N, C-alpha and C positions, 0 to 999 in steps of 0.2 A: 128237845128239838135239836137236830144235828147242826153243827156250825157251818157246814157247807154241803153242797149237793153231792151225793155219793157218785163215784165214777160209773161209767158205762160198763166197764169190765176191767179186771186185773189180769194182765198178761203174764203167763208163766214164761220166764226167760230160760234159754239154754245155758247151762252152767257146767263148768269143769272145776269141781272143788279143789282138786290137787293143784291145778295151775293157779288158782286164785290165792291159795295160802302158801305157795312155795316161797315167794319173796318175803312176805310178812314173817313166816316162820324163821327164815334165815336172819332177818333183822332182830327178831326177838332172841334167837340163839346167840347172835353176836353181842347184843347188849348184855345178856346174862353172863357170857364169857368174859367181857371186860370187867364186870362187877366182881366175878369170882377171882379173876386175876389180881384185882386190887386187894381183895381180902386175904388170899393165900400167898401173895407175892411178898417181896422183901420190903415194900414201902411201909412206912410207919403210919399208924392210925391217925386220921385227921390231918395229915400233911396235905399241902395244896395239890400235889400230884395224885395222892390217894383220893381226895375229894373230886378232882377233875375226872379221874378214871371212872369212879363209881357213878358220878352224875352223868357223864357221857354215855355210859352203858345203859343207865335208866332211860335217858332220852331216846336212844336208838331202839330199845325194846318197846317203849311207849309208842313210837312212830310206827313200828311194825304191827303192834296190836291195833292201833287205830285204822291202819290200812286194811287189815283183815276184817275188822268189824264193818267198815264201809262196804267192802266188796261183797261180803256175805249177806248184807242186809239190803241190797239194792232191790227195789220193787218198781214196777212200771204199771201205771194206771192210764186207761184211755177215758177221757172225759168228753163232754159235748164239743168243746172248742179248743182242747189242748191235750197234749200228752204229758203226764206228770211222772218224772223220775224221782223216786224217793229213796233215801237211805237213812240210817240211824244218825240223827243230828242235822239233817239237811235235806234239801230237795231242789229240783230244777224243773221249771215249767216251760214247755215248748208249745206256744200257741199255733194251732193249725191254720193253714191257708189253702185255698182251692188249688188243685194241681194233681198230677198223676202220681199214684202210689206204685212204685216200681220195685222189681227184685234185681239185686246185683249179685253176681257170682264172685266170691272171694277166694275160692280154692278150686283146683283142677284146671282143665283146659279152658283157655280164653278167660282166665280170671282177671278181674280188675285189681290194680294195685291199691292198697290201703296203708298209708304211712301214719304211724302214731308213735308216741314215746314208749308205750308198753306193748306194742304189737308183737314184738319178739317173744313176749311172755305167754302169748296165746289168749290174751284178753285185752279189750280196749274200752275205756270208760271216759268219755269226754271228747275233746277235739281231735280231729284227724284230717287227712288230706286224701281224697279219692282221685285216683288216676293222675296224681301229681299236680292237679290244678284246682280242684273244687274243695273248699273247706266245708266240712260237715261235722256233725256231732254223732257219736257212736255209743250204743249200749250193746256190747258184745262180750259176754262172759265165758265164751267157749269158742273153739276153732270151728265154727259152723261153715259149711260150704257156701251158703248164701245168707243174705240179709235183706230186709224190707226197708226201702227208702221212703220216708214220709215227709212231704213238704211242710215246713214250719216257717215262722217269721225269722228265726235265727239261722236259716239254711236247712238243708235236708237232714233228717234224723235217721240213721241206720239202726235198725233194731234186729237183733238176733233172737228170735222167739223160739220157744220149744215147739210151738205149732204155729206156722205161718198162716194157716187157714183161720185159726182163732183170732189172730191179730187183724187179719183183713175183715173178718166178720164184725169185730168190735169197732173198727173204723167205719164200716158201713152203717152200723147201728147208731154211732155218734152222728154221722152225717144226716141220717134220716130224722133223728130226734131234733137236731138243730134246724133242719128245714121245716119241720112241723111247727116249731116255736116261732120261726120267722113268718110263716104263713098266718098263724094266729095273730101275731102282732100287726101284720098288714091288714087283716080283715076286721080288726077291732075298730069301732067307730071312734073318731077323734073326740076328745073331751073339750068342749067349748067353754070358755070362761065367760062368766056373766059380766056384761058391760052395760053401762047406763044407756038408755035409749037416746039417740041423738035428736036434737031439736031440728025443726024444719030448716032454720037458717043455716045451721052447721052442716046438715045433710046436703043442702044446695051448694054450699061452698066447697064441700068435699068432692061432689060430683063435677063441679066446674073446674077445680084446680087439680092438676096432675100430682100424684103422690111420688115424692122423691125418696128412694130408699136411703136410710142412714148407713154408716159403715158397719154397725153391728148387725142390722137387718140383712145387709148384703152378704156378710160373712156367714150368718146362719142359713141364708138361702143357698149359698154355694156349698156349704157343708152338707145340708140335707139332700141336695141334688147329687153330690158325690156319693153319699151313702146309698141312695137309690140306684145309681148306676153300678156301684160295686155289688149290691145285692142282686141286681138283674144279671150281671155278668157271671156272678158266682153260681146263681141258680141254673144258668145255662151250662155251666161246666160240670164235669164229673170227676170223681176219683177213679180215673180209668187205670185199672191195675194191669200193667203190661210189663214185659221184660225190657231190660236195657238192650242197646244195640248189640252188645257182646253176649247176651243171654236170651235170645229171642225164643228159644225153645222152652224156657221155663216160665212162660207167662202165667200170671195169676188171674182169677176171675175179677171183673171190674165191679166195685161196689156201686151203690145207688148214687144218684146225683146229690150234690151237697152244696150248700151255701154257708160257708163257715166265716163267721165274723170274729175277729180277734177280740178278746176281752179288753175293756177300757181301763181296767185297773192297772196302775203302774205306767201310765202313758201321760205325756204332756203334749198337748197339741198347740201349734202355733202356725197360723195360716194354713197351708195345705200340707205341711210336713208333720212328722211325728217323731218324738224322741222317746225311746224306751229306757226306763230307769231300771237297769239290771242290778242284780245282787253281786257285789264284788267278790272275787275268789282269788285271794293272794296266792302267790306261788308257794309251794311246799318248802322250797329252799330258803325262802325269806325268813321263816321262823328260826332258822339256824344261825342267823346273824349275831344275836346276843351270845351264843355259845362260842362263835368264832372270835368275837371281840374280847370276851373274857379270857379265852385261851391265849390270845395275842398279848394281852396285858400280863398274864402270868408268865408267859415265855420270855418277854422282854425283861421283866423284873428278875427272873431267875438268871438269865444270861448276864445282866448288869449287876448282879449281886445286891439288889435292892430289896429282896424279899425278906421280911422279918422271920425270926426263928419261930418254927411251928408251935413250940411249947409255950411261947409267951402270949400274953393277952393281945398284944398288937398283931401277932401272927394269926391267932384265932379269929380276930375281927376282920383281918384282911381276907382270910379264907372264906369267912361267911359272906363278906361283900362280893367276892368274885363268884361264889356259888349263886347268890341271889341275882347278880347281874347277868350271869350266863345261863347255866342249866335250868335254874328255876324260871327265868324269863322265857326260855325256849319252850318249856312245858306249858306255861301260861299262854304263849302264842299259839301252840298247837291246839289247845282247848278253845281259844278264841276263834281260830280258823274253822273249827268244826261247828261252833254254835253262834258266835258273834263275829263274822268276818270283818265288819267295819272297824272293829277295835284292834285288829292285828297290828296295824301301823302304830297305834298308841303304845301297845305293850312292847313291841320291838324297840321303838324309840326310847322308852323309859329304860329298858335294859342296856342299850348302847350308851345312854347318858350316864348311867351308874358306872359302867365299865370305864368310861372316860374319866370320871371323878376319881375312881380308885387308882387308875393309871397315873393321873396327875399327882396324886398323893405319894405314890411309890416312886415314880420316875422324875418328879420335879426336883428343882435345885434345893 
């Protein structure tokens, strides 16, 4: 039995493989070049400088390899109530909300501006700014002239699909499937709980005395009425596929009416508000802090003449401590960011603490 409901459709994304692997290939080549320079250069084997150069090259090459794996493994699935973006080692879920599905022009005449950190490379995966004011999420792996904007809880999601018609059809099918499920849920008879038959005296007292709602009953009543109003408003709305104001000529056909209710998993309700418990994604630069800290300790010890002889036992132990506190911790933080993002802070903090202890031993009085 499958662990979860299969998606409505898997959308084939527009891809530019050469643009996707250009920067990762440059990082891998740079890392290998540093390692080769350390091996064939004049530095002695297992000296701190030799170890730092080899470890730094390995980290740079590993970062490039992980970036390439992530970009080449991106997949996009349309589900009944969400769009799921998946890659090797992670995923991101964008819950759908009622609203217009629009097309935006990104190249050519009257093109809208799209600013992102990697836009100049020809691909964007993650956060971006549309027209200089609207924060959106983007899945664009090629320099496509247009993209489809889908309304989600986290803001609009721009998707550069290989076939925009297939994407719109998948969204329409998801909308119709969700609407059918909600109609079945509304038409199902309520399940009445068995209650003991009230006595004549209790029945007369209940009819004579007005019933005052408790706080819990009032909250449940307000929540049920709010859900009914949202369902009615969503059923009346449509995923009207139209062009943006700057691209009125490229309008797409409108999908069927839909009432999309965001999944309740990962939410904590309090009163009328809702807080979404998202998955943390630490910055990629954060994982390099242990490498920087270890390099700083090594540099200060070298300049101050406090670094022990590389051939001695103390020198080998010091080199091992700096490697474990710096490059090895950065590699562990990269792996944690890919598979266990909540542990990145713990890994980085442990590496920095180890670097501080080694520096205190080397630079202390």
